[in-house]
C-alpha positions in Angstrom: -1.8 115.7 -66.6 -5.3 116.3 -68.1 -8.1 115.4 -66.1 -9.9 113.7 -68.9 -12.9 116.0 -69.3 -14.6 115.9 -72.8 -13.2 112.6 -73.4 -14.6 110.8 -76.4 -14.7 107.5 -75.1 -14.2 105.9 -71.7 -10.6 105.2 -70.4 -9.1 101.9 -70.2 -6.1 100.6 -68.0 -3.1 99.8 -70.2 0.3 98.3 -69.3 3.3 99.8 -71.1 6.7 97.9 -71.6 10.0 99.5 -72.5 13.5 98.1 -72.8 15.6 101.1 -74.1 18.9 101.4 -76.1 20.7 101.9 -72.6 20.2 98.1 -72.0 19.5 98.7 -68.3 16.4 96.8 -68.0 12.7 96.5 -68.6 10.3 99.4 -67.5 6.6 98.5 -67.0 4.1 101.1 -66.0 0.0 101.3 -65.7 -1.6 104.0 -67.4 -5.3 105.1 -67.5 -6.2 106.7 -71.0 -8.5 107.1 -73.5 -5.7 107.2 -76.3 -6.2 111.0 -76.3 -6.1 112.2 -72.8 -4.2 111.0 -70.0 -6.3 110.4 -66.8 -3.3 109.0 -64.6 -0.1 107.0 -64.2 -0.6 104.1 -62.0 2.1 101.5 -60.4 5.1 100.9 -62.1 8.2 98.6 -61.8 11.6 98.2 -63.1 13.6 94.8 -63.8 17.3 95.2 -64.3 19.1 93.0 -66.8 22.2 91.1 -65.7 25.5 91.3 -67.6 24.8 88.1 -69.4 21.6 89.5 -71.1 23.6 92.8 -71.9 26.2 90.8 -73.3 23.9 88.9 -75.5 21.9 92.2 -76.5 25.3 93.7 -77.7 26.2 90.7 -79.7 22.8 90.9 -81.5 23.2 94.4 -81.9 26.5 94.2 -83.4 25.2 91.6 -85.9 27.1 88.6 -84.3 24.1 86.4 -83.7 22.7 84.1 -85.8 18.9 83.9 -86.7 18.6 81.1 -84.1 20.4 82.9 -81.4 18.3 86.0 -82.2 14.8 83.8 -82.0 16.2 82.3 -78.6 17.1 85.9 -76.9 13.7 87.2 -78.3 11.9 84.1 -76.5 14.2 84.7 -73.0 13.2 88.8 -73.4 9.7 88.1 -74.0 9.5 85.8 -71.0 11.4 88.4 -69.0 8.6 90.9 -69.9 5.8 88.5 -69.3 7.2 88.1 -65.6 7.1 91.8 -65.0 3.7 92.1 -66.5 2.6 89.6 -63.9 4.7 91.3 -61.0 3.3 94.6 -61.9 -0.2 93.3 -61.8 0.0 91.6 -58.4 1.8 94.7 -56.9 -1.3 97.1 -58.3 -3.7 94.2 -57.0 -5.3 93.7 -60.2 -6.8 90.7 -62.0 -5.7 89.8 -65.6 -9.1 90.8 -66.9 -8.9 94.5 -65.4 -5.8 95.1 -67.9 -7.0 95.9 -71.4 -4.0 95.8 -73.4 -0.2 95.7 -73.1 2.0 97.9 -75.3 5.0 96.0 -76.0 8.0 97.6 -77.7 10.4 94.9 -77.5 14.3 95.6 -77.8 15.7 97.3 -80.9 18.7 95.5 -82.5 18.6 97.5 -85.7 17.0 100.4 -87.2 17.8 101.7 -90.6 15.3 103.9 -91.8 14.0 104.5 -95.3 15.0 107.9 -96.1 11.7 108.7 -97.8 11.9 105.6 -99.8 8.8 103.4 -99.3 9.7 99.7 -98.4 13.4 100.6 -98.3 13.7 100.5 -94.5 13.9 98.3 -91.7 13.4 98.5 -87.8 13.8 95.2 -86.0 12.7 94.9 -82.2 13.2 91.5 -80.6 10.3 90.2 -78.9 7.3 87.9 -79.4 3.8 89.5 -79.1 1.8 86.2 -79.3 3.9 84.4 -76.9 3.6 87.7 -74.5 -0.4 87.4 -74.8 -0.2 83.7 -74.2 2.0 84.1 -71.0 0.1 87.0 -69.4 -3.4 86.5 -70.6 -3.8 90.1 -71.6 -4.1 91.2 -75.2 -0.9 92.5 -76.6 -0.2 95.6 -79.1 3.5 95.4 -80.6 5.4 96.0 -83.7 4.8 99.8 -83.7 7.4 100.9 -86.1 6.7 98.4 -89.4 3.8 100.2 -91.0 5.4 103.6 -90.8 8.9 102.3 -92.1 7.2 100.5 -94.9 5.5 103.7 -95.6 8.7 105.7 -96.2 8.9 106.9 -92.5 11.6 106.9 -90.3 9.6 104.7 -87.8 11.2 106.8 -84.9 10.6 108.6 -82.7 7.4 107.0 -81.5 6.6 108.9 -78.4 5.9 112.5 -79.5 2.3 112.0 -79.5 2.3 110.8 -75.9 4.7 114.3 -75.0 2.1 116.2 -76.7 -0.6 114.8 -74.3 1.7 115.3 -71.5 2.4 118.9 -72.3 -1.5 119.9 -72.6 -1.9 122.9 -70.3 1.8 124.2 -70.6 2.9 127.2 -72.3 3.8 126.5 -76.1 6.1 126.2 -77.9 7.6 123.3 -75.4 10.2 120.9 -76.2 10.5 117.4 -74.5 14.1 116.2 -74.8 14.5 112.4 -74.3 18.3 111.7 -73.5 18.4 107.8 -73.7 20.9 105.8 -75.8 20.0 108.0 -78.5 18.4 111.5 -78.0 15.4 112.9 -79.4 13.3 115.7 -79.2 9.6 116.7 -79.5 8.7 120.2 -80.1 5.1 120.9 -79.6 3.7 124.0 -81.1 0.7 126.4 -80.1 -1.7 124.5 -82.0 -0.6 121.3 -80.8 1.4 120.4 -83.9 4.5 118.2 -83.4 7.8 118.2 -84.8 10.4 115.3 -83.7 13.6 113.9 -84.6 16.7 112.1 -83.1 19.0 115.0 -82.2 22.2 112.7 -82.0 24.0 110.3 -79.6 22.5 110.3 -76.2 23.8 108.1 -73.3 25.0 104.9 -75.6 28.4 106.1 -76.5 29.3 107.5 -73.2 28.1 104.1 -71.2 30.1 102.1 -74.1 33.1 104.0 -73.5 33.1 104.5 -70.0 32.5 100.6 -69.7 35.7 99.8 -71.9 37.8 102.1 -70.0 36.7 101.5 -66.4 34.4 98.7 -66.2 31.5 100.7 -65.0 28.4 101.0 -66.6 27.7 104.4 -67.0 29.4 108.1 -65.8 27.9 108.5 -62.7 26.2 112.0 -62.5 28.9 112.8 -65.4 31.6 113.2 -62.6 34.0 111.5 -65.1 33.5 113.9 -68.3 33.4 116.8 -65.6 37.2 116.3 -64.8 38.2 115.8 -68.3 39.1 118.2 -71.3 36.9 118.0 -74.3 38.5 117.4 -77.7 37.3 120.2 -79.7 38.6 119.3 -83.0 36.9 116.0 -82.7 33.6 117.6 -81.5 33.3 120.1 -84.4 34.3 117.1 -86.9 31.5 115.1 -85.6 29.0 118.0 -85.8 29.9 118.9 -89.4 29.1 115.3 -90.2 26.0 114.7 -92.8 23.4 113.4 -90.1 23.4 117.1 -88.7 22.9 118.6 -92.3 19.8 116.5 -92.8 16.4 118.2 -92.3 14.0 116.8 -89.8 12.4 114.5 -89.4 15.2 111.9 -89.0 16.3 109.1 -87.1 19.4 107.2 -85.9 20.6 103.6 -85.2 22.5 103.1 -81.7 25.7 102.4 -83.9 25.6 105.0 -86.3 28.2 106.8 -84.3 30.4 104.0 -83.7 33.5 105.5 -85.7 33.1 108.4 -83.0 33.5 106.0 -80.3 36.6 104.4 -82.1 38.2 107.9 -82.5 38.1 108.8 -78.5 39.8 105.5 -77.7 43.3 107.4 -77.6 42.0 109.6 -75.1 42.0 109.2 -71.2 38.8 108.1 -69.6 37.9 111.5 -68.5 38.8 113.3 -71.8 36.9 110.6 -73.9 33.9 111.0 -71.3 34.1 115.2 -71.7 34.3 114.8 -75.5 31.2 112.5 -76.2 29.3 114.4 -73.4 30.2 117.2 -75.1 28.7 115.9 -78.4 25.5 114.9 -76.9 24.9 118.2 -75.5 25.9 120.3 -78.5 24.1 118.1 -80.9 20.9 119.2 -79.2 21.8 122.9 -79.1 22.4 122.1 -83.0 19.1 120.5 -83.3 17.2 123.5 -81.8 18.3 125.3 -85.1 15.8 123.0 -87.1 12.8 124.0 -84.7 10.1 126.2 -86.1 10.1 128.4 -83.3 12.1 128.7 -80.1 10.6 126.8 -76.9 9.4 128.5 -73.8 11.2 125.6 -72.0 13.3 122.3 -72.5 12.1 119.4 -70.3 14.4 116.6 -70.2 13.6 112.9 -69.6 15.5 109.7 -69.9 18.9 108.6 -68.0 20.3 111.9 -69.4 18.8 114.2 -67.0 20.6 112.4 -64.1 23.9 113.5 -65.8 24.8 116.9 -64.2 27.3 117.6 -66.7 24.9 117.0 -69.5 22.3 119.2 -67.8 24.5 122.1 -67.2 25.9 122.0 -70.9 22.4 122.0 -72.2 21.3 124.9 -69.9 24.5 126.9 -71.0 23.7 126.5 -74.6 19.9 126.5 -75.0 18.1 129.7 -75.1 15.1 128.8 -72.6 15.0 127.0 -69.3 16.1 123.3 -68.9 14.4 121.1 -66.3 14.2 117.7 -65.6 10.7 116.1 -65.9 10.2 115.7 -62.0 10.1 119.7 -62.0 6.8 119.1 -63.9 5.3 116.2 -61.6 6.2 113.6 -64.3 8.2 110.5 -64.0 11.2 110.7 -66.1 12.0 106.8 -65.3 8.5 105.7 -66.9 7.8 108.2 -69.5 8.6 105.8 -72.3 6.7 102.7 -70.9 3.9 105.2 -70.2 3.9 106.2 -73.8 3.8 102.4 -75.1 0.6 101.9 -72.9 -0.7 104.9 -74.6 0.2 104.2 -78.2 -1.2 100.6 -77.6 -4.7 102.3 -76.8 -4.6 104.5 -79.6 -3.9 101.4 -81.9 -6.6 99.8 -80.5 -8.9 102.5 -81.5 -7.4 103.2 -84.6 -5.7 106.7 -83.8 -2.7 107.6 -85.6 0.7 107.0 -83.9 3.3 108.4 -86.3 2.8 111.7 -88.3 4.8 113.8 -91.2 6.3 116.0 -88.5 7.5 113.3 -86.4 8.6 110.5 -88.7 8.4 112.0 -92.4 5.5 109.5 -93.0 3.3 110.9 -96.0 0.3 111.1 -94.0 -0.7 110.4 -90.1 -0.8 106.5 -89.8 -2.2 104.1 -86.9 -0.8 100.7 -87.0 0.9 97.9 -84.9 0.2 94.2 -84.5 -2.7 93.0 -82.1 -2.1 89.6 -80.5 -5.1 88.3 -78.6 -4.8 86.9 -74.7 -4.0 83.2 -74.7 
């Protein structure tokens, strides 16, 4: 990480929160930054969701919840985030006033980008920023996507500017590949220019299939997929679909490939996992064709970096070394929580958080909503 020399302003201590599409739980991490340079990442905590919370999130994502049910779930999620903020603050030995701001992403239940049509998109994250500020006694920044979407941007991915800060000092071009529920890539050029987009399914379809077939929450280290045979016809048909023909920037909803999940239901558990895993890896290889220049290295973050089958397939298909974040000393489990701490500080200081090359928004935009401490 950059040592913060030549900062324009003094760094502050921020706390980032992330509840990702994998629905495993809430990540929380402290970050010292001025919104441009990263001084250090601090203490972190993870709070797993129990199966009841996951079931309610799945129902909300599938559209089966009423507005009242969504409001109740948003309140419960916010209170869980508030408890984690307090737990992390106590773990770090901090008073409330020592944390300048909390970056609160919430949990995405719907993401329908505008496709370049201002005012036509929507991206919904469950969470109540005002309640979180009141509960924690710390200022909160939330709703990072709406302004971008209203302006005609995709509203995602949001983390590229943080990837760029992390990659300061690395040989470029470099790619940071996040394999969460959905997979996305950030390409960082020689001049620190950014190109970013969702590459395709990440872990979400694999997790959903494995849960249906085996009762387990995920394919541990890709062992099930490694034992199966890939349905090549199904993979080819998926990658020939319209999403992959679209130019970047572009983004996905977790449910955009639900037809693929239905299509593998007739396969054995091993063959279905192998087929979905192949789609994830080959979609990344296809995405590489859209990059301005080949990267020197692919740095993989998110849960997918722990899946040996995905990592092996990426190494076979990409024309550059593929390394997990830990090879560079980065914490791949907390990268997105760190990013929302970073974005919160950028928002406080009126610095852009989305860009034409990352979301397709017409011009760099700052944004998000500020809630003062209660």
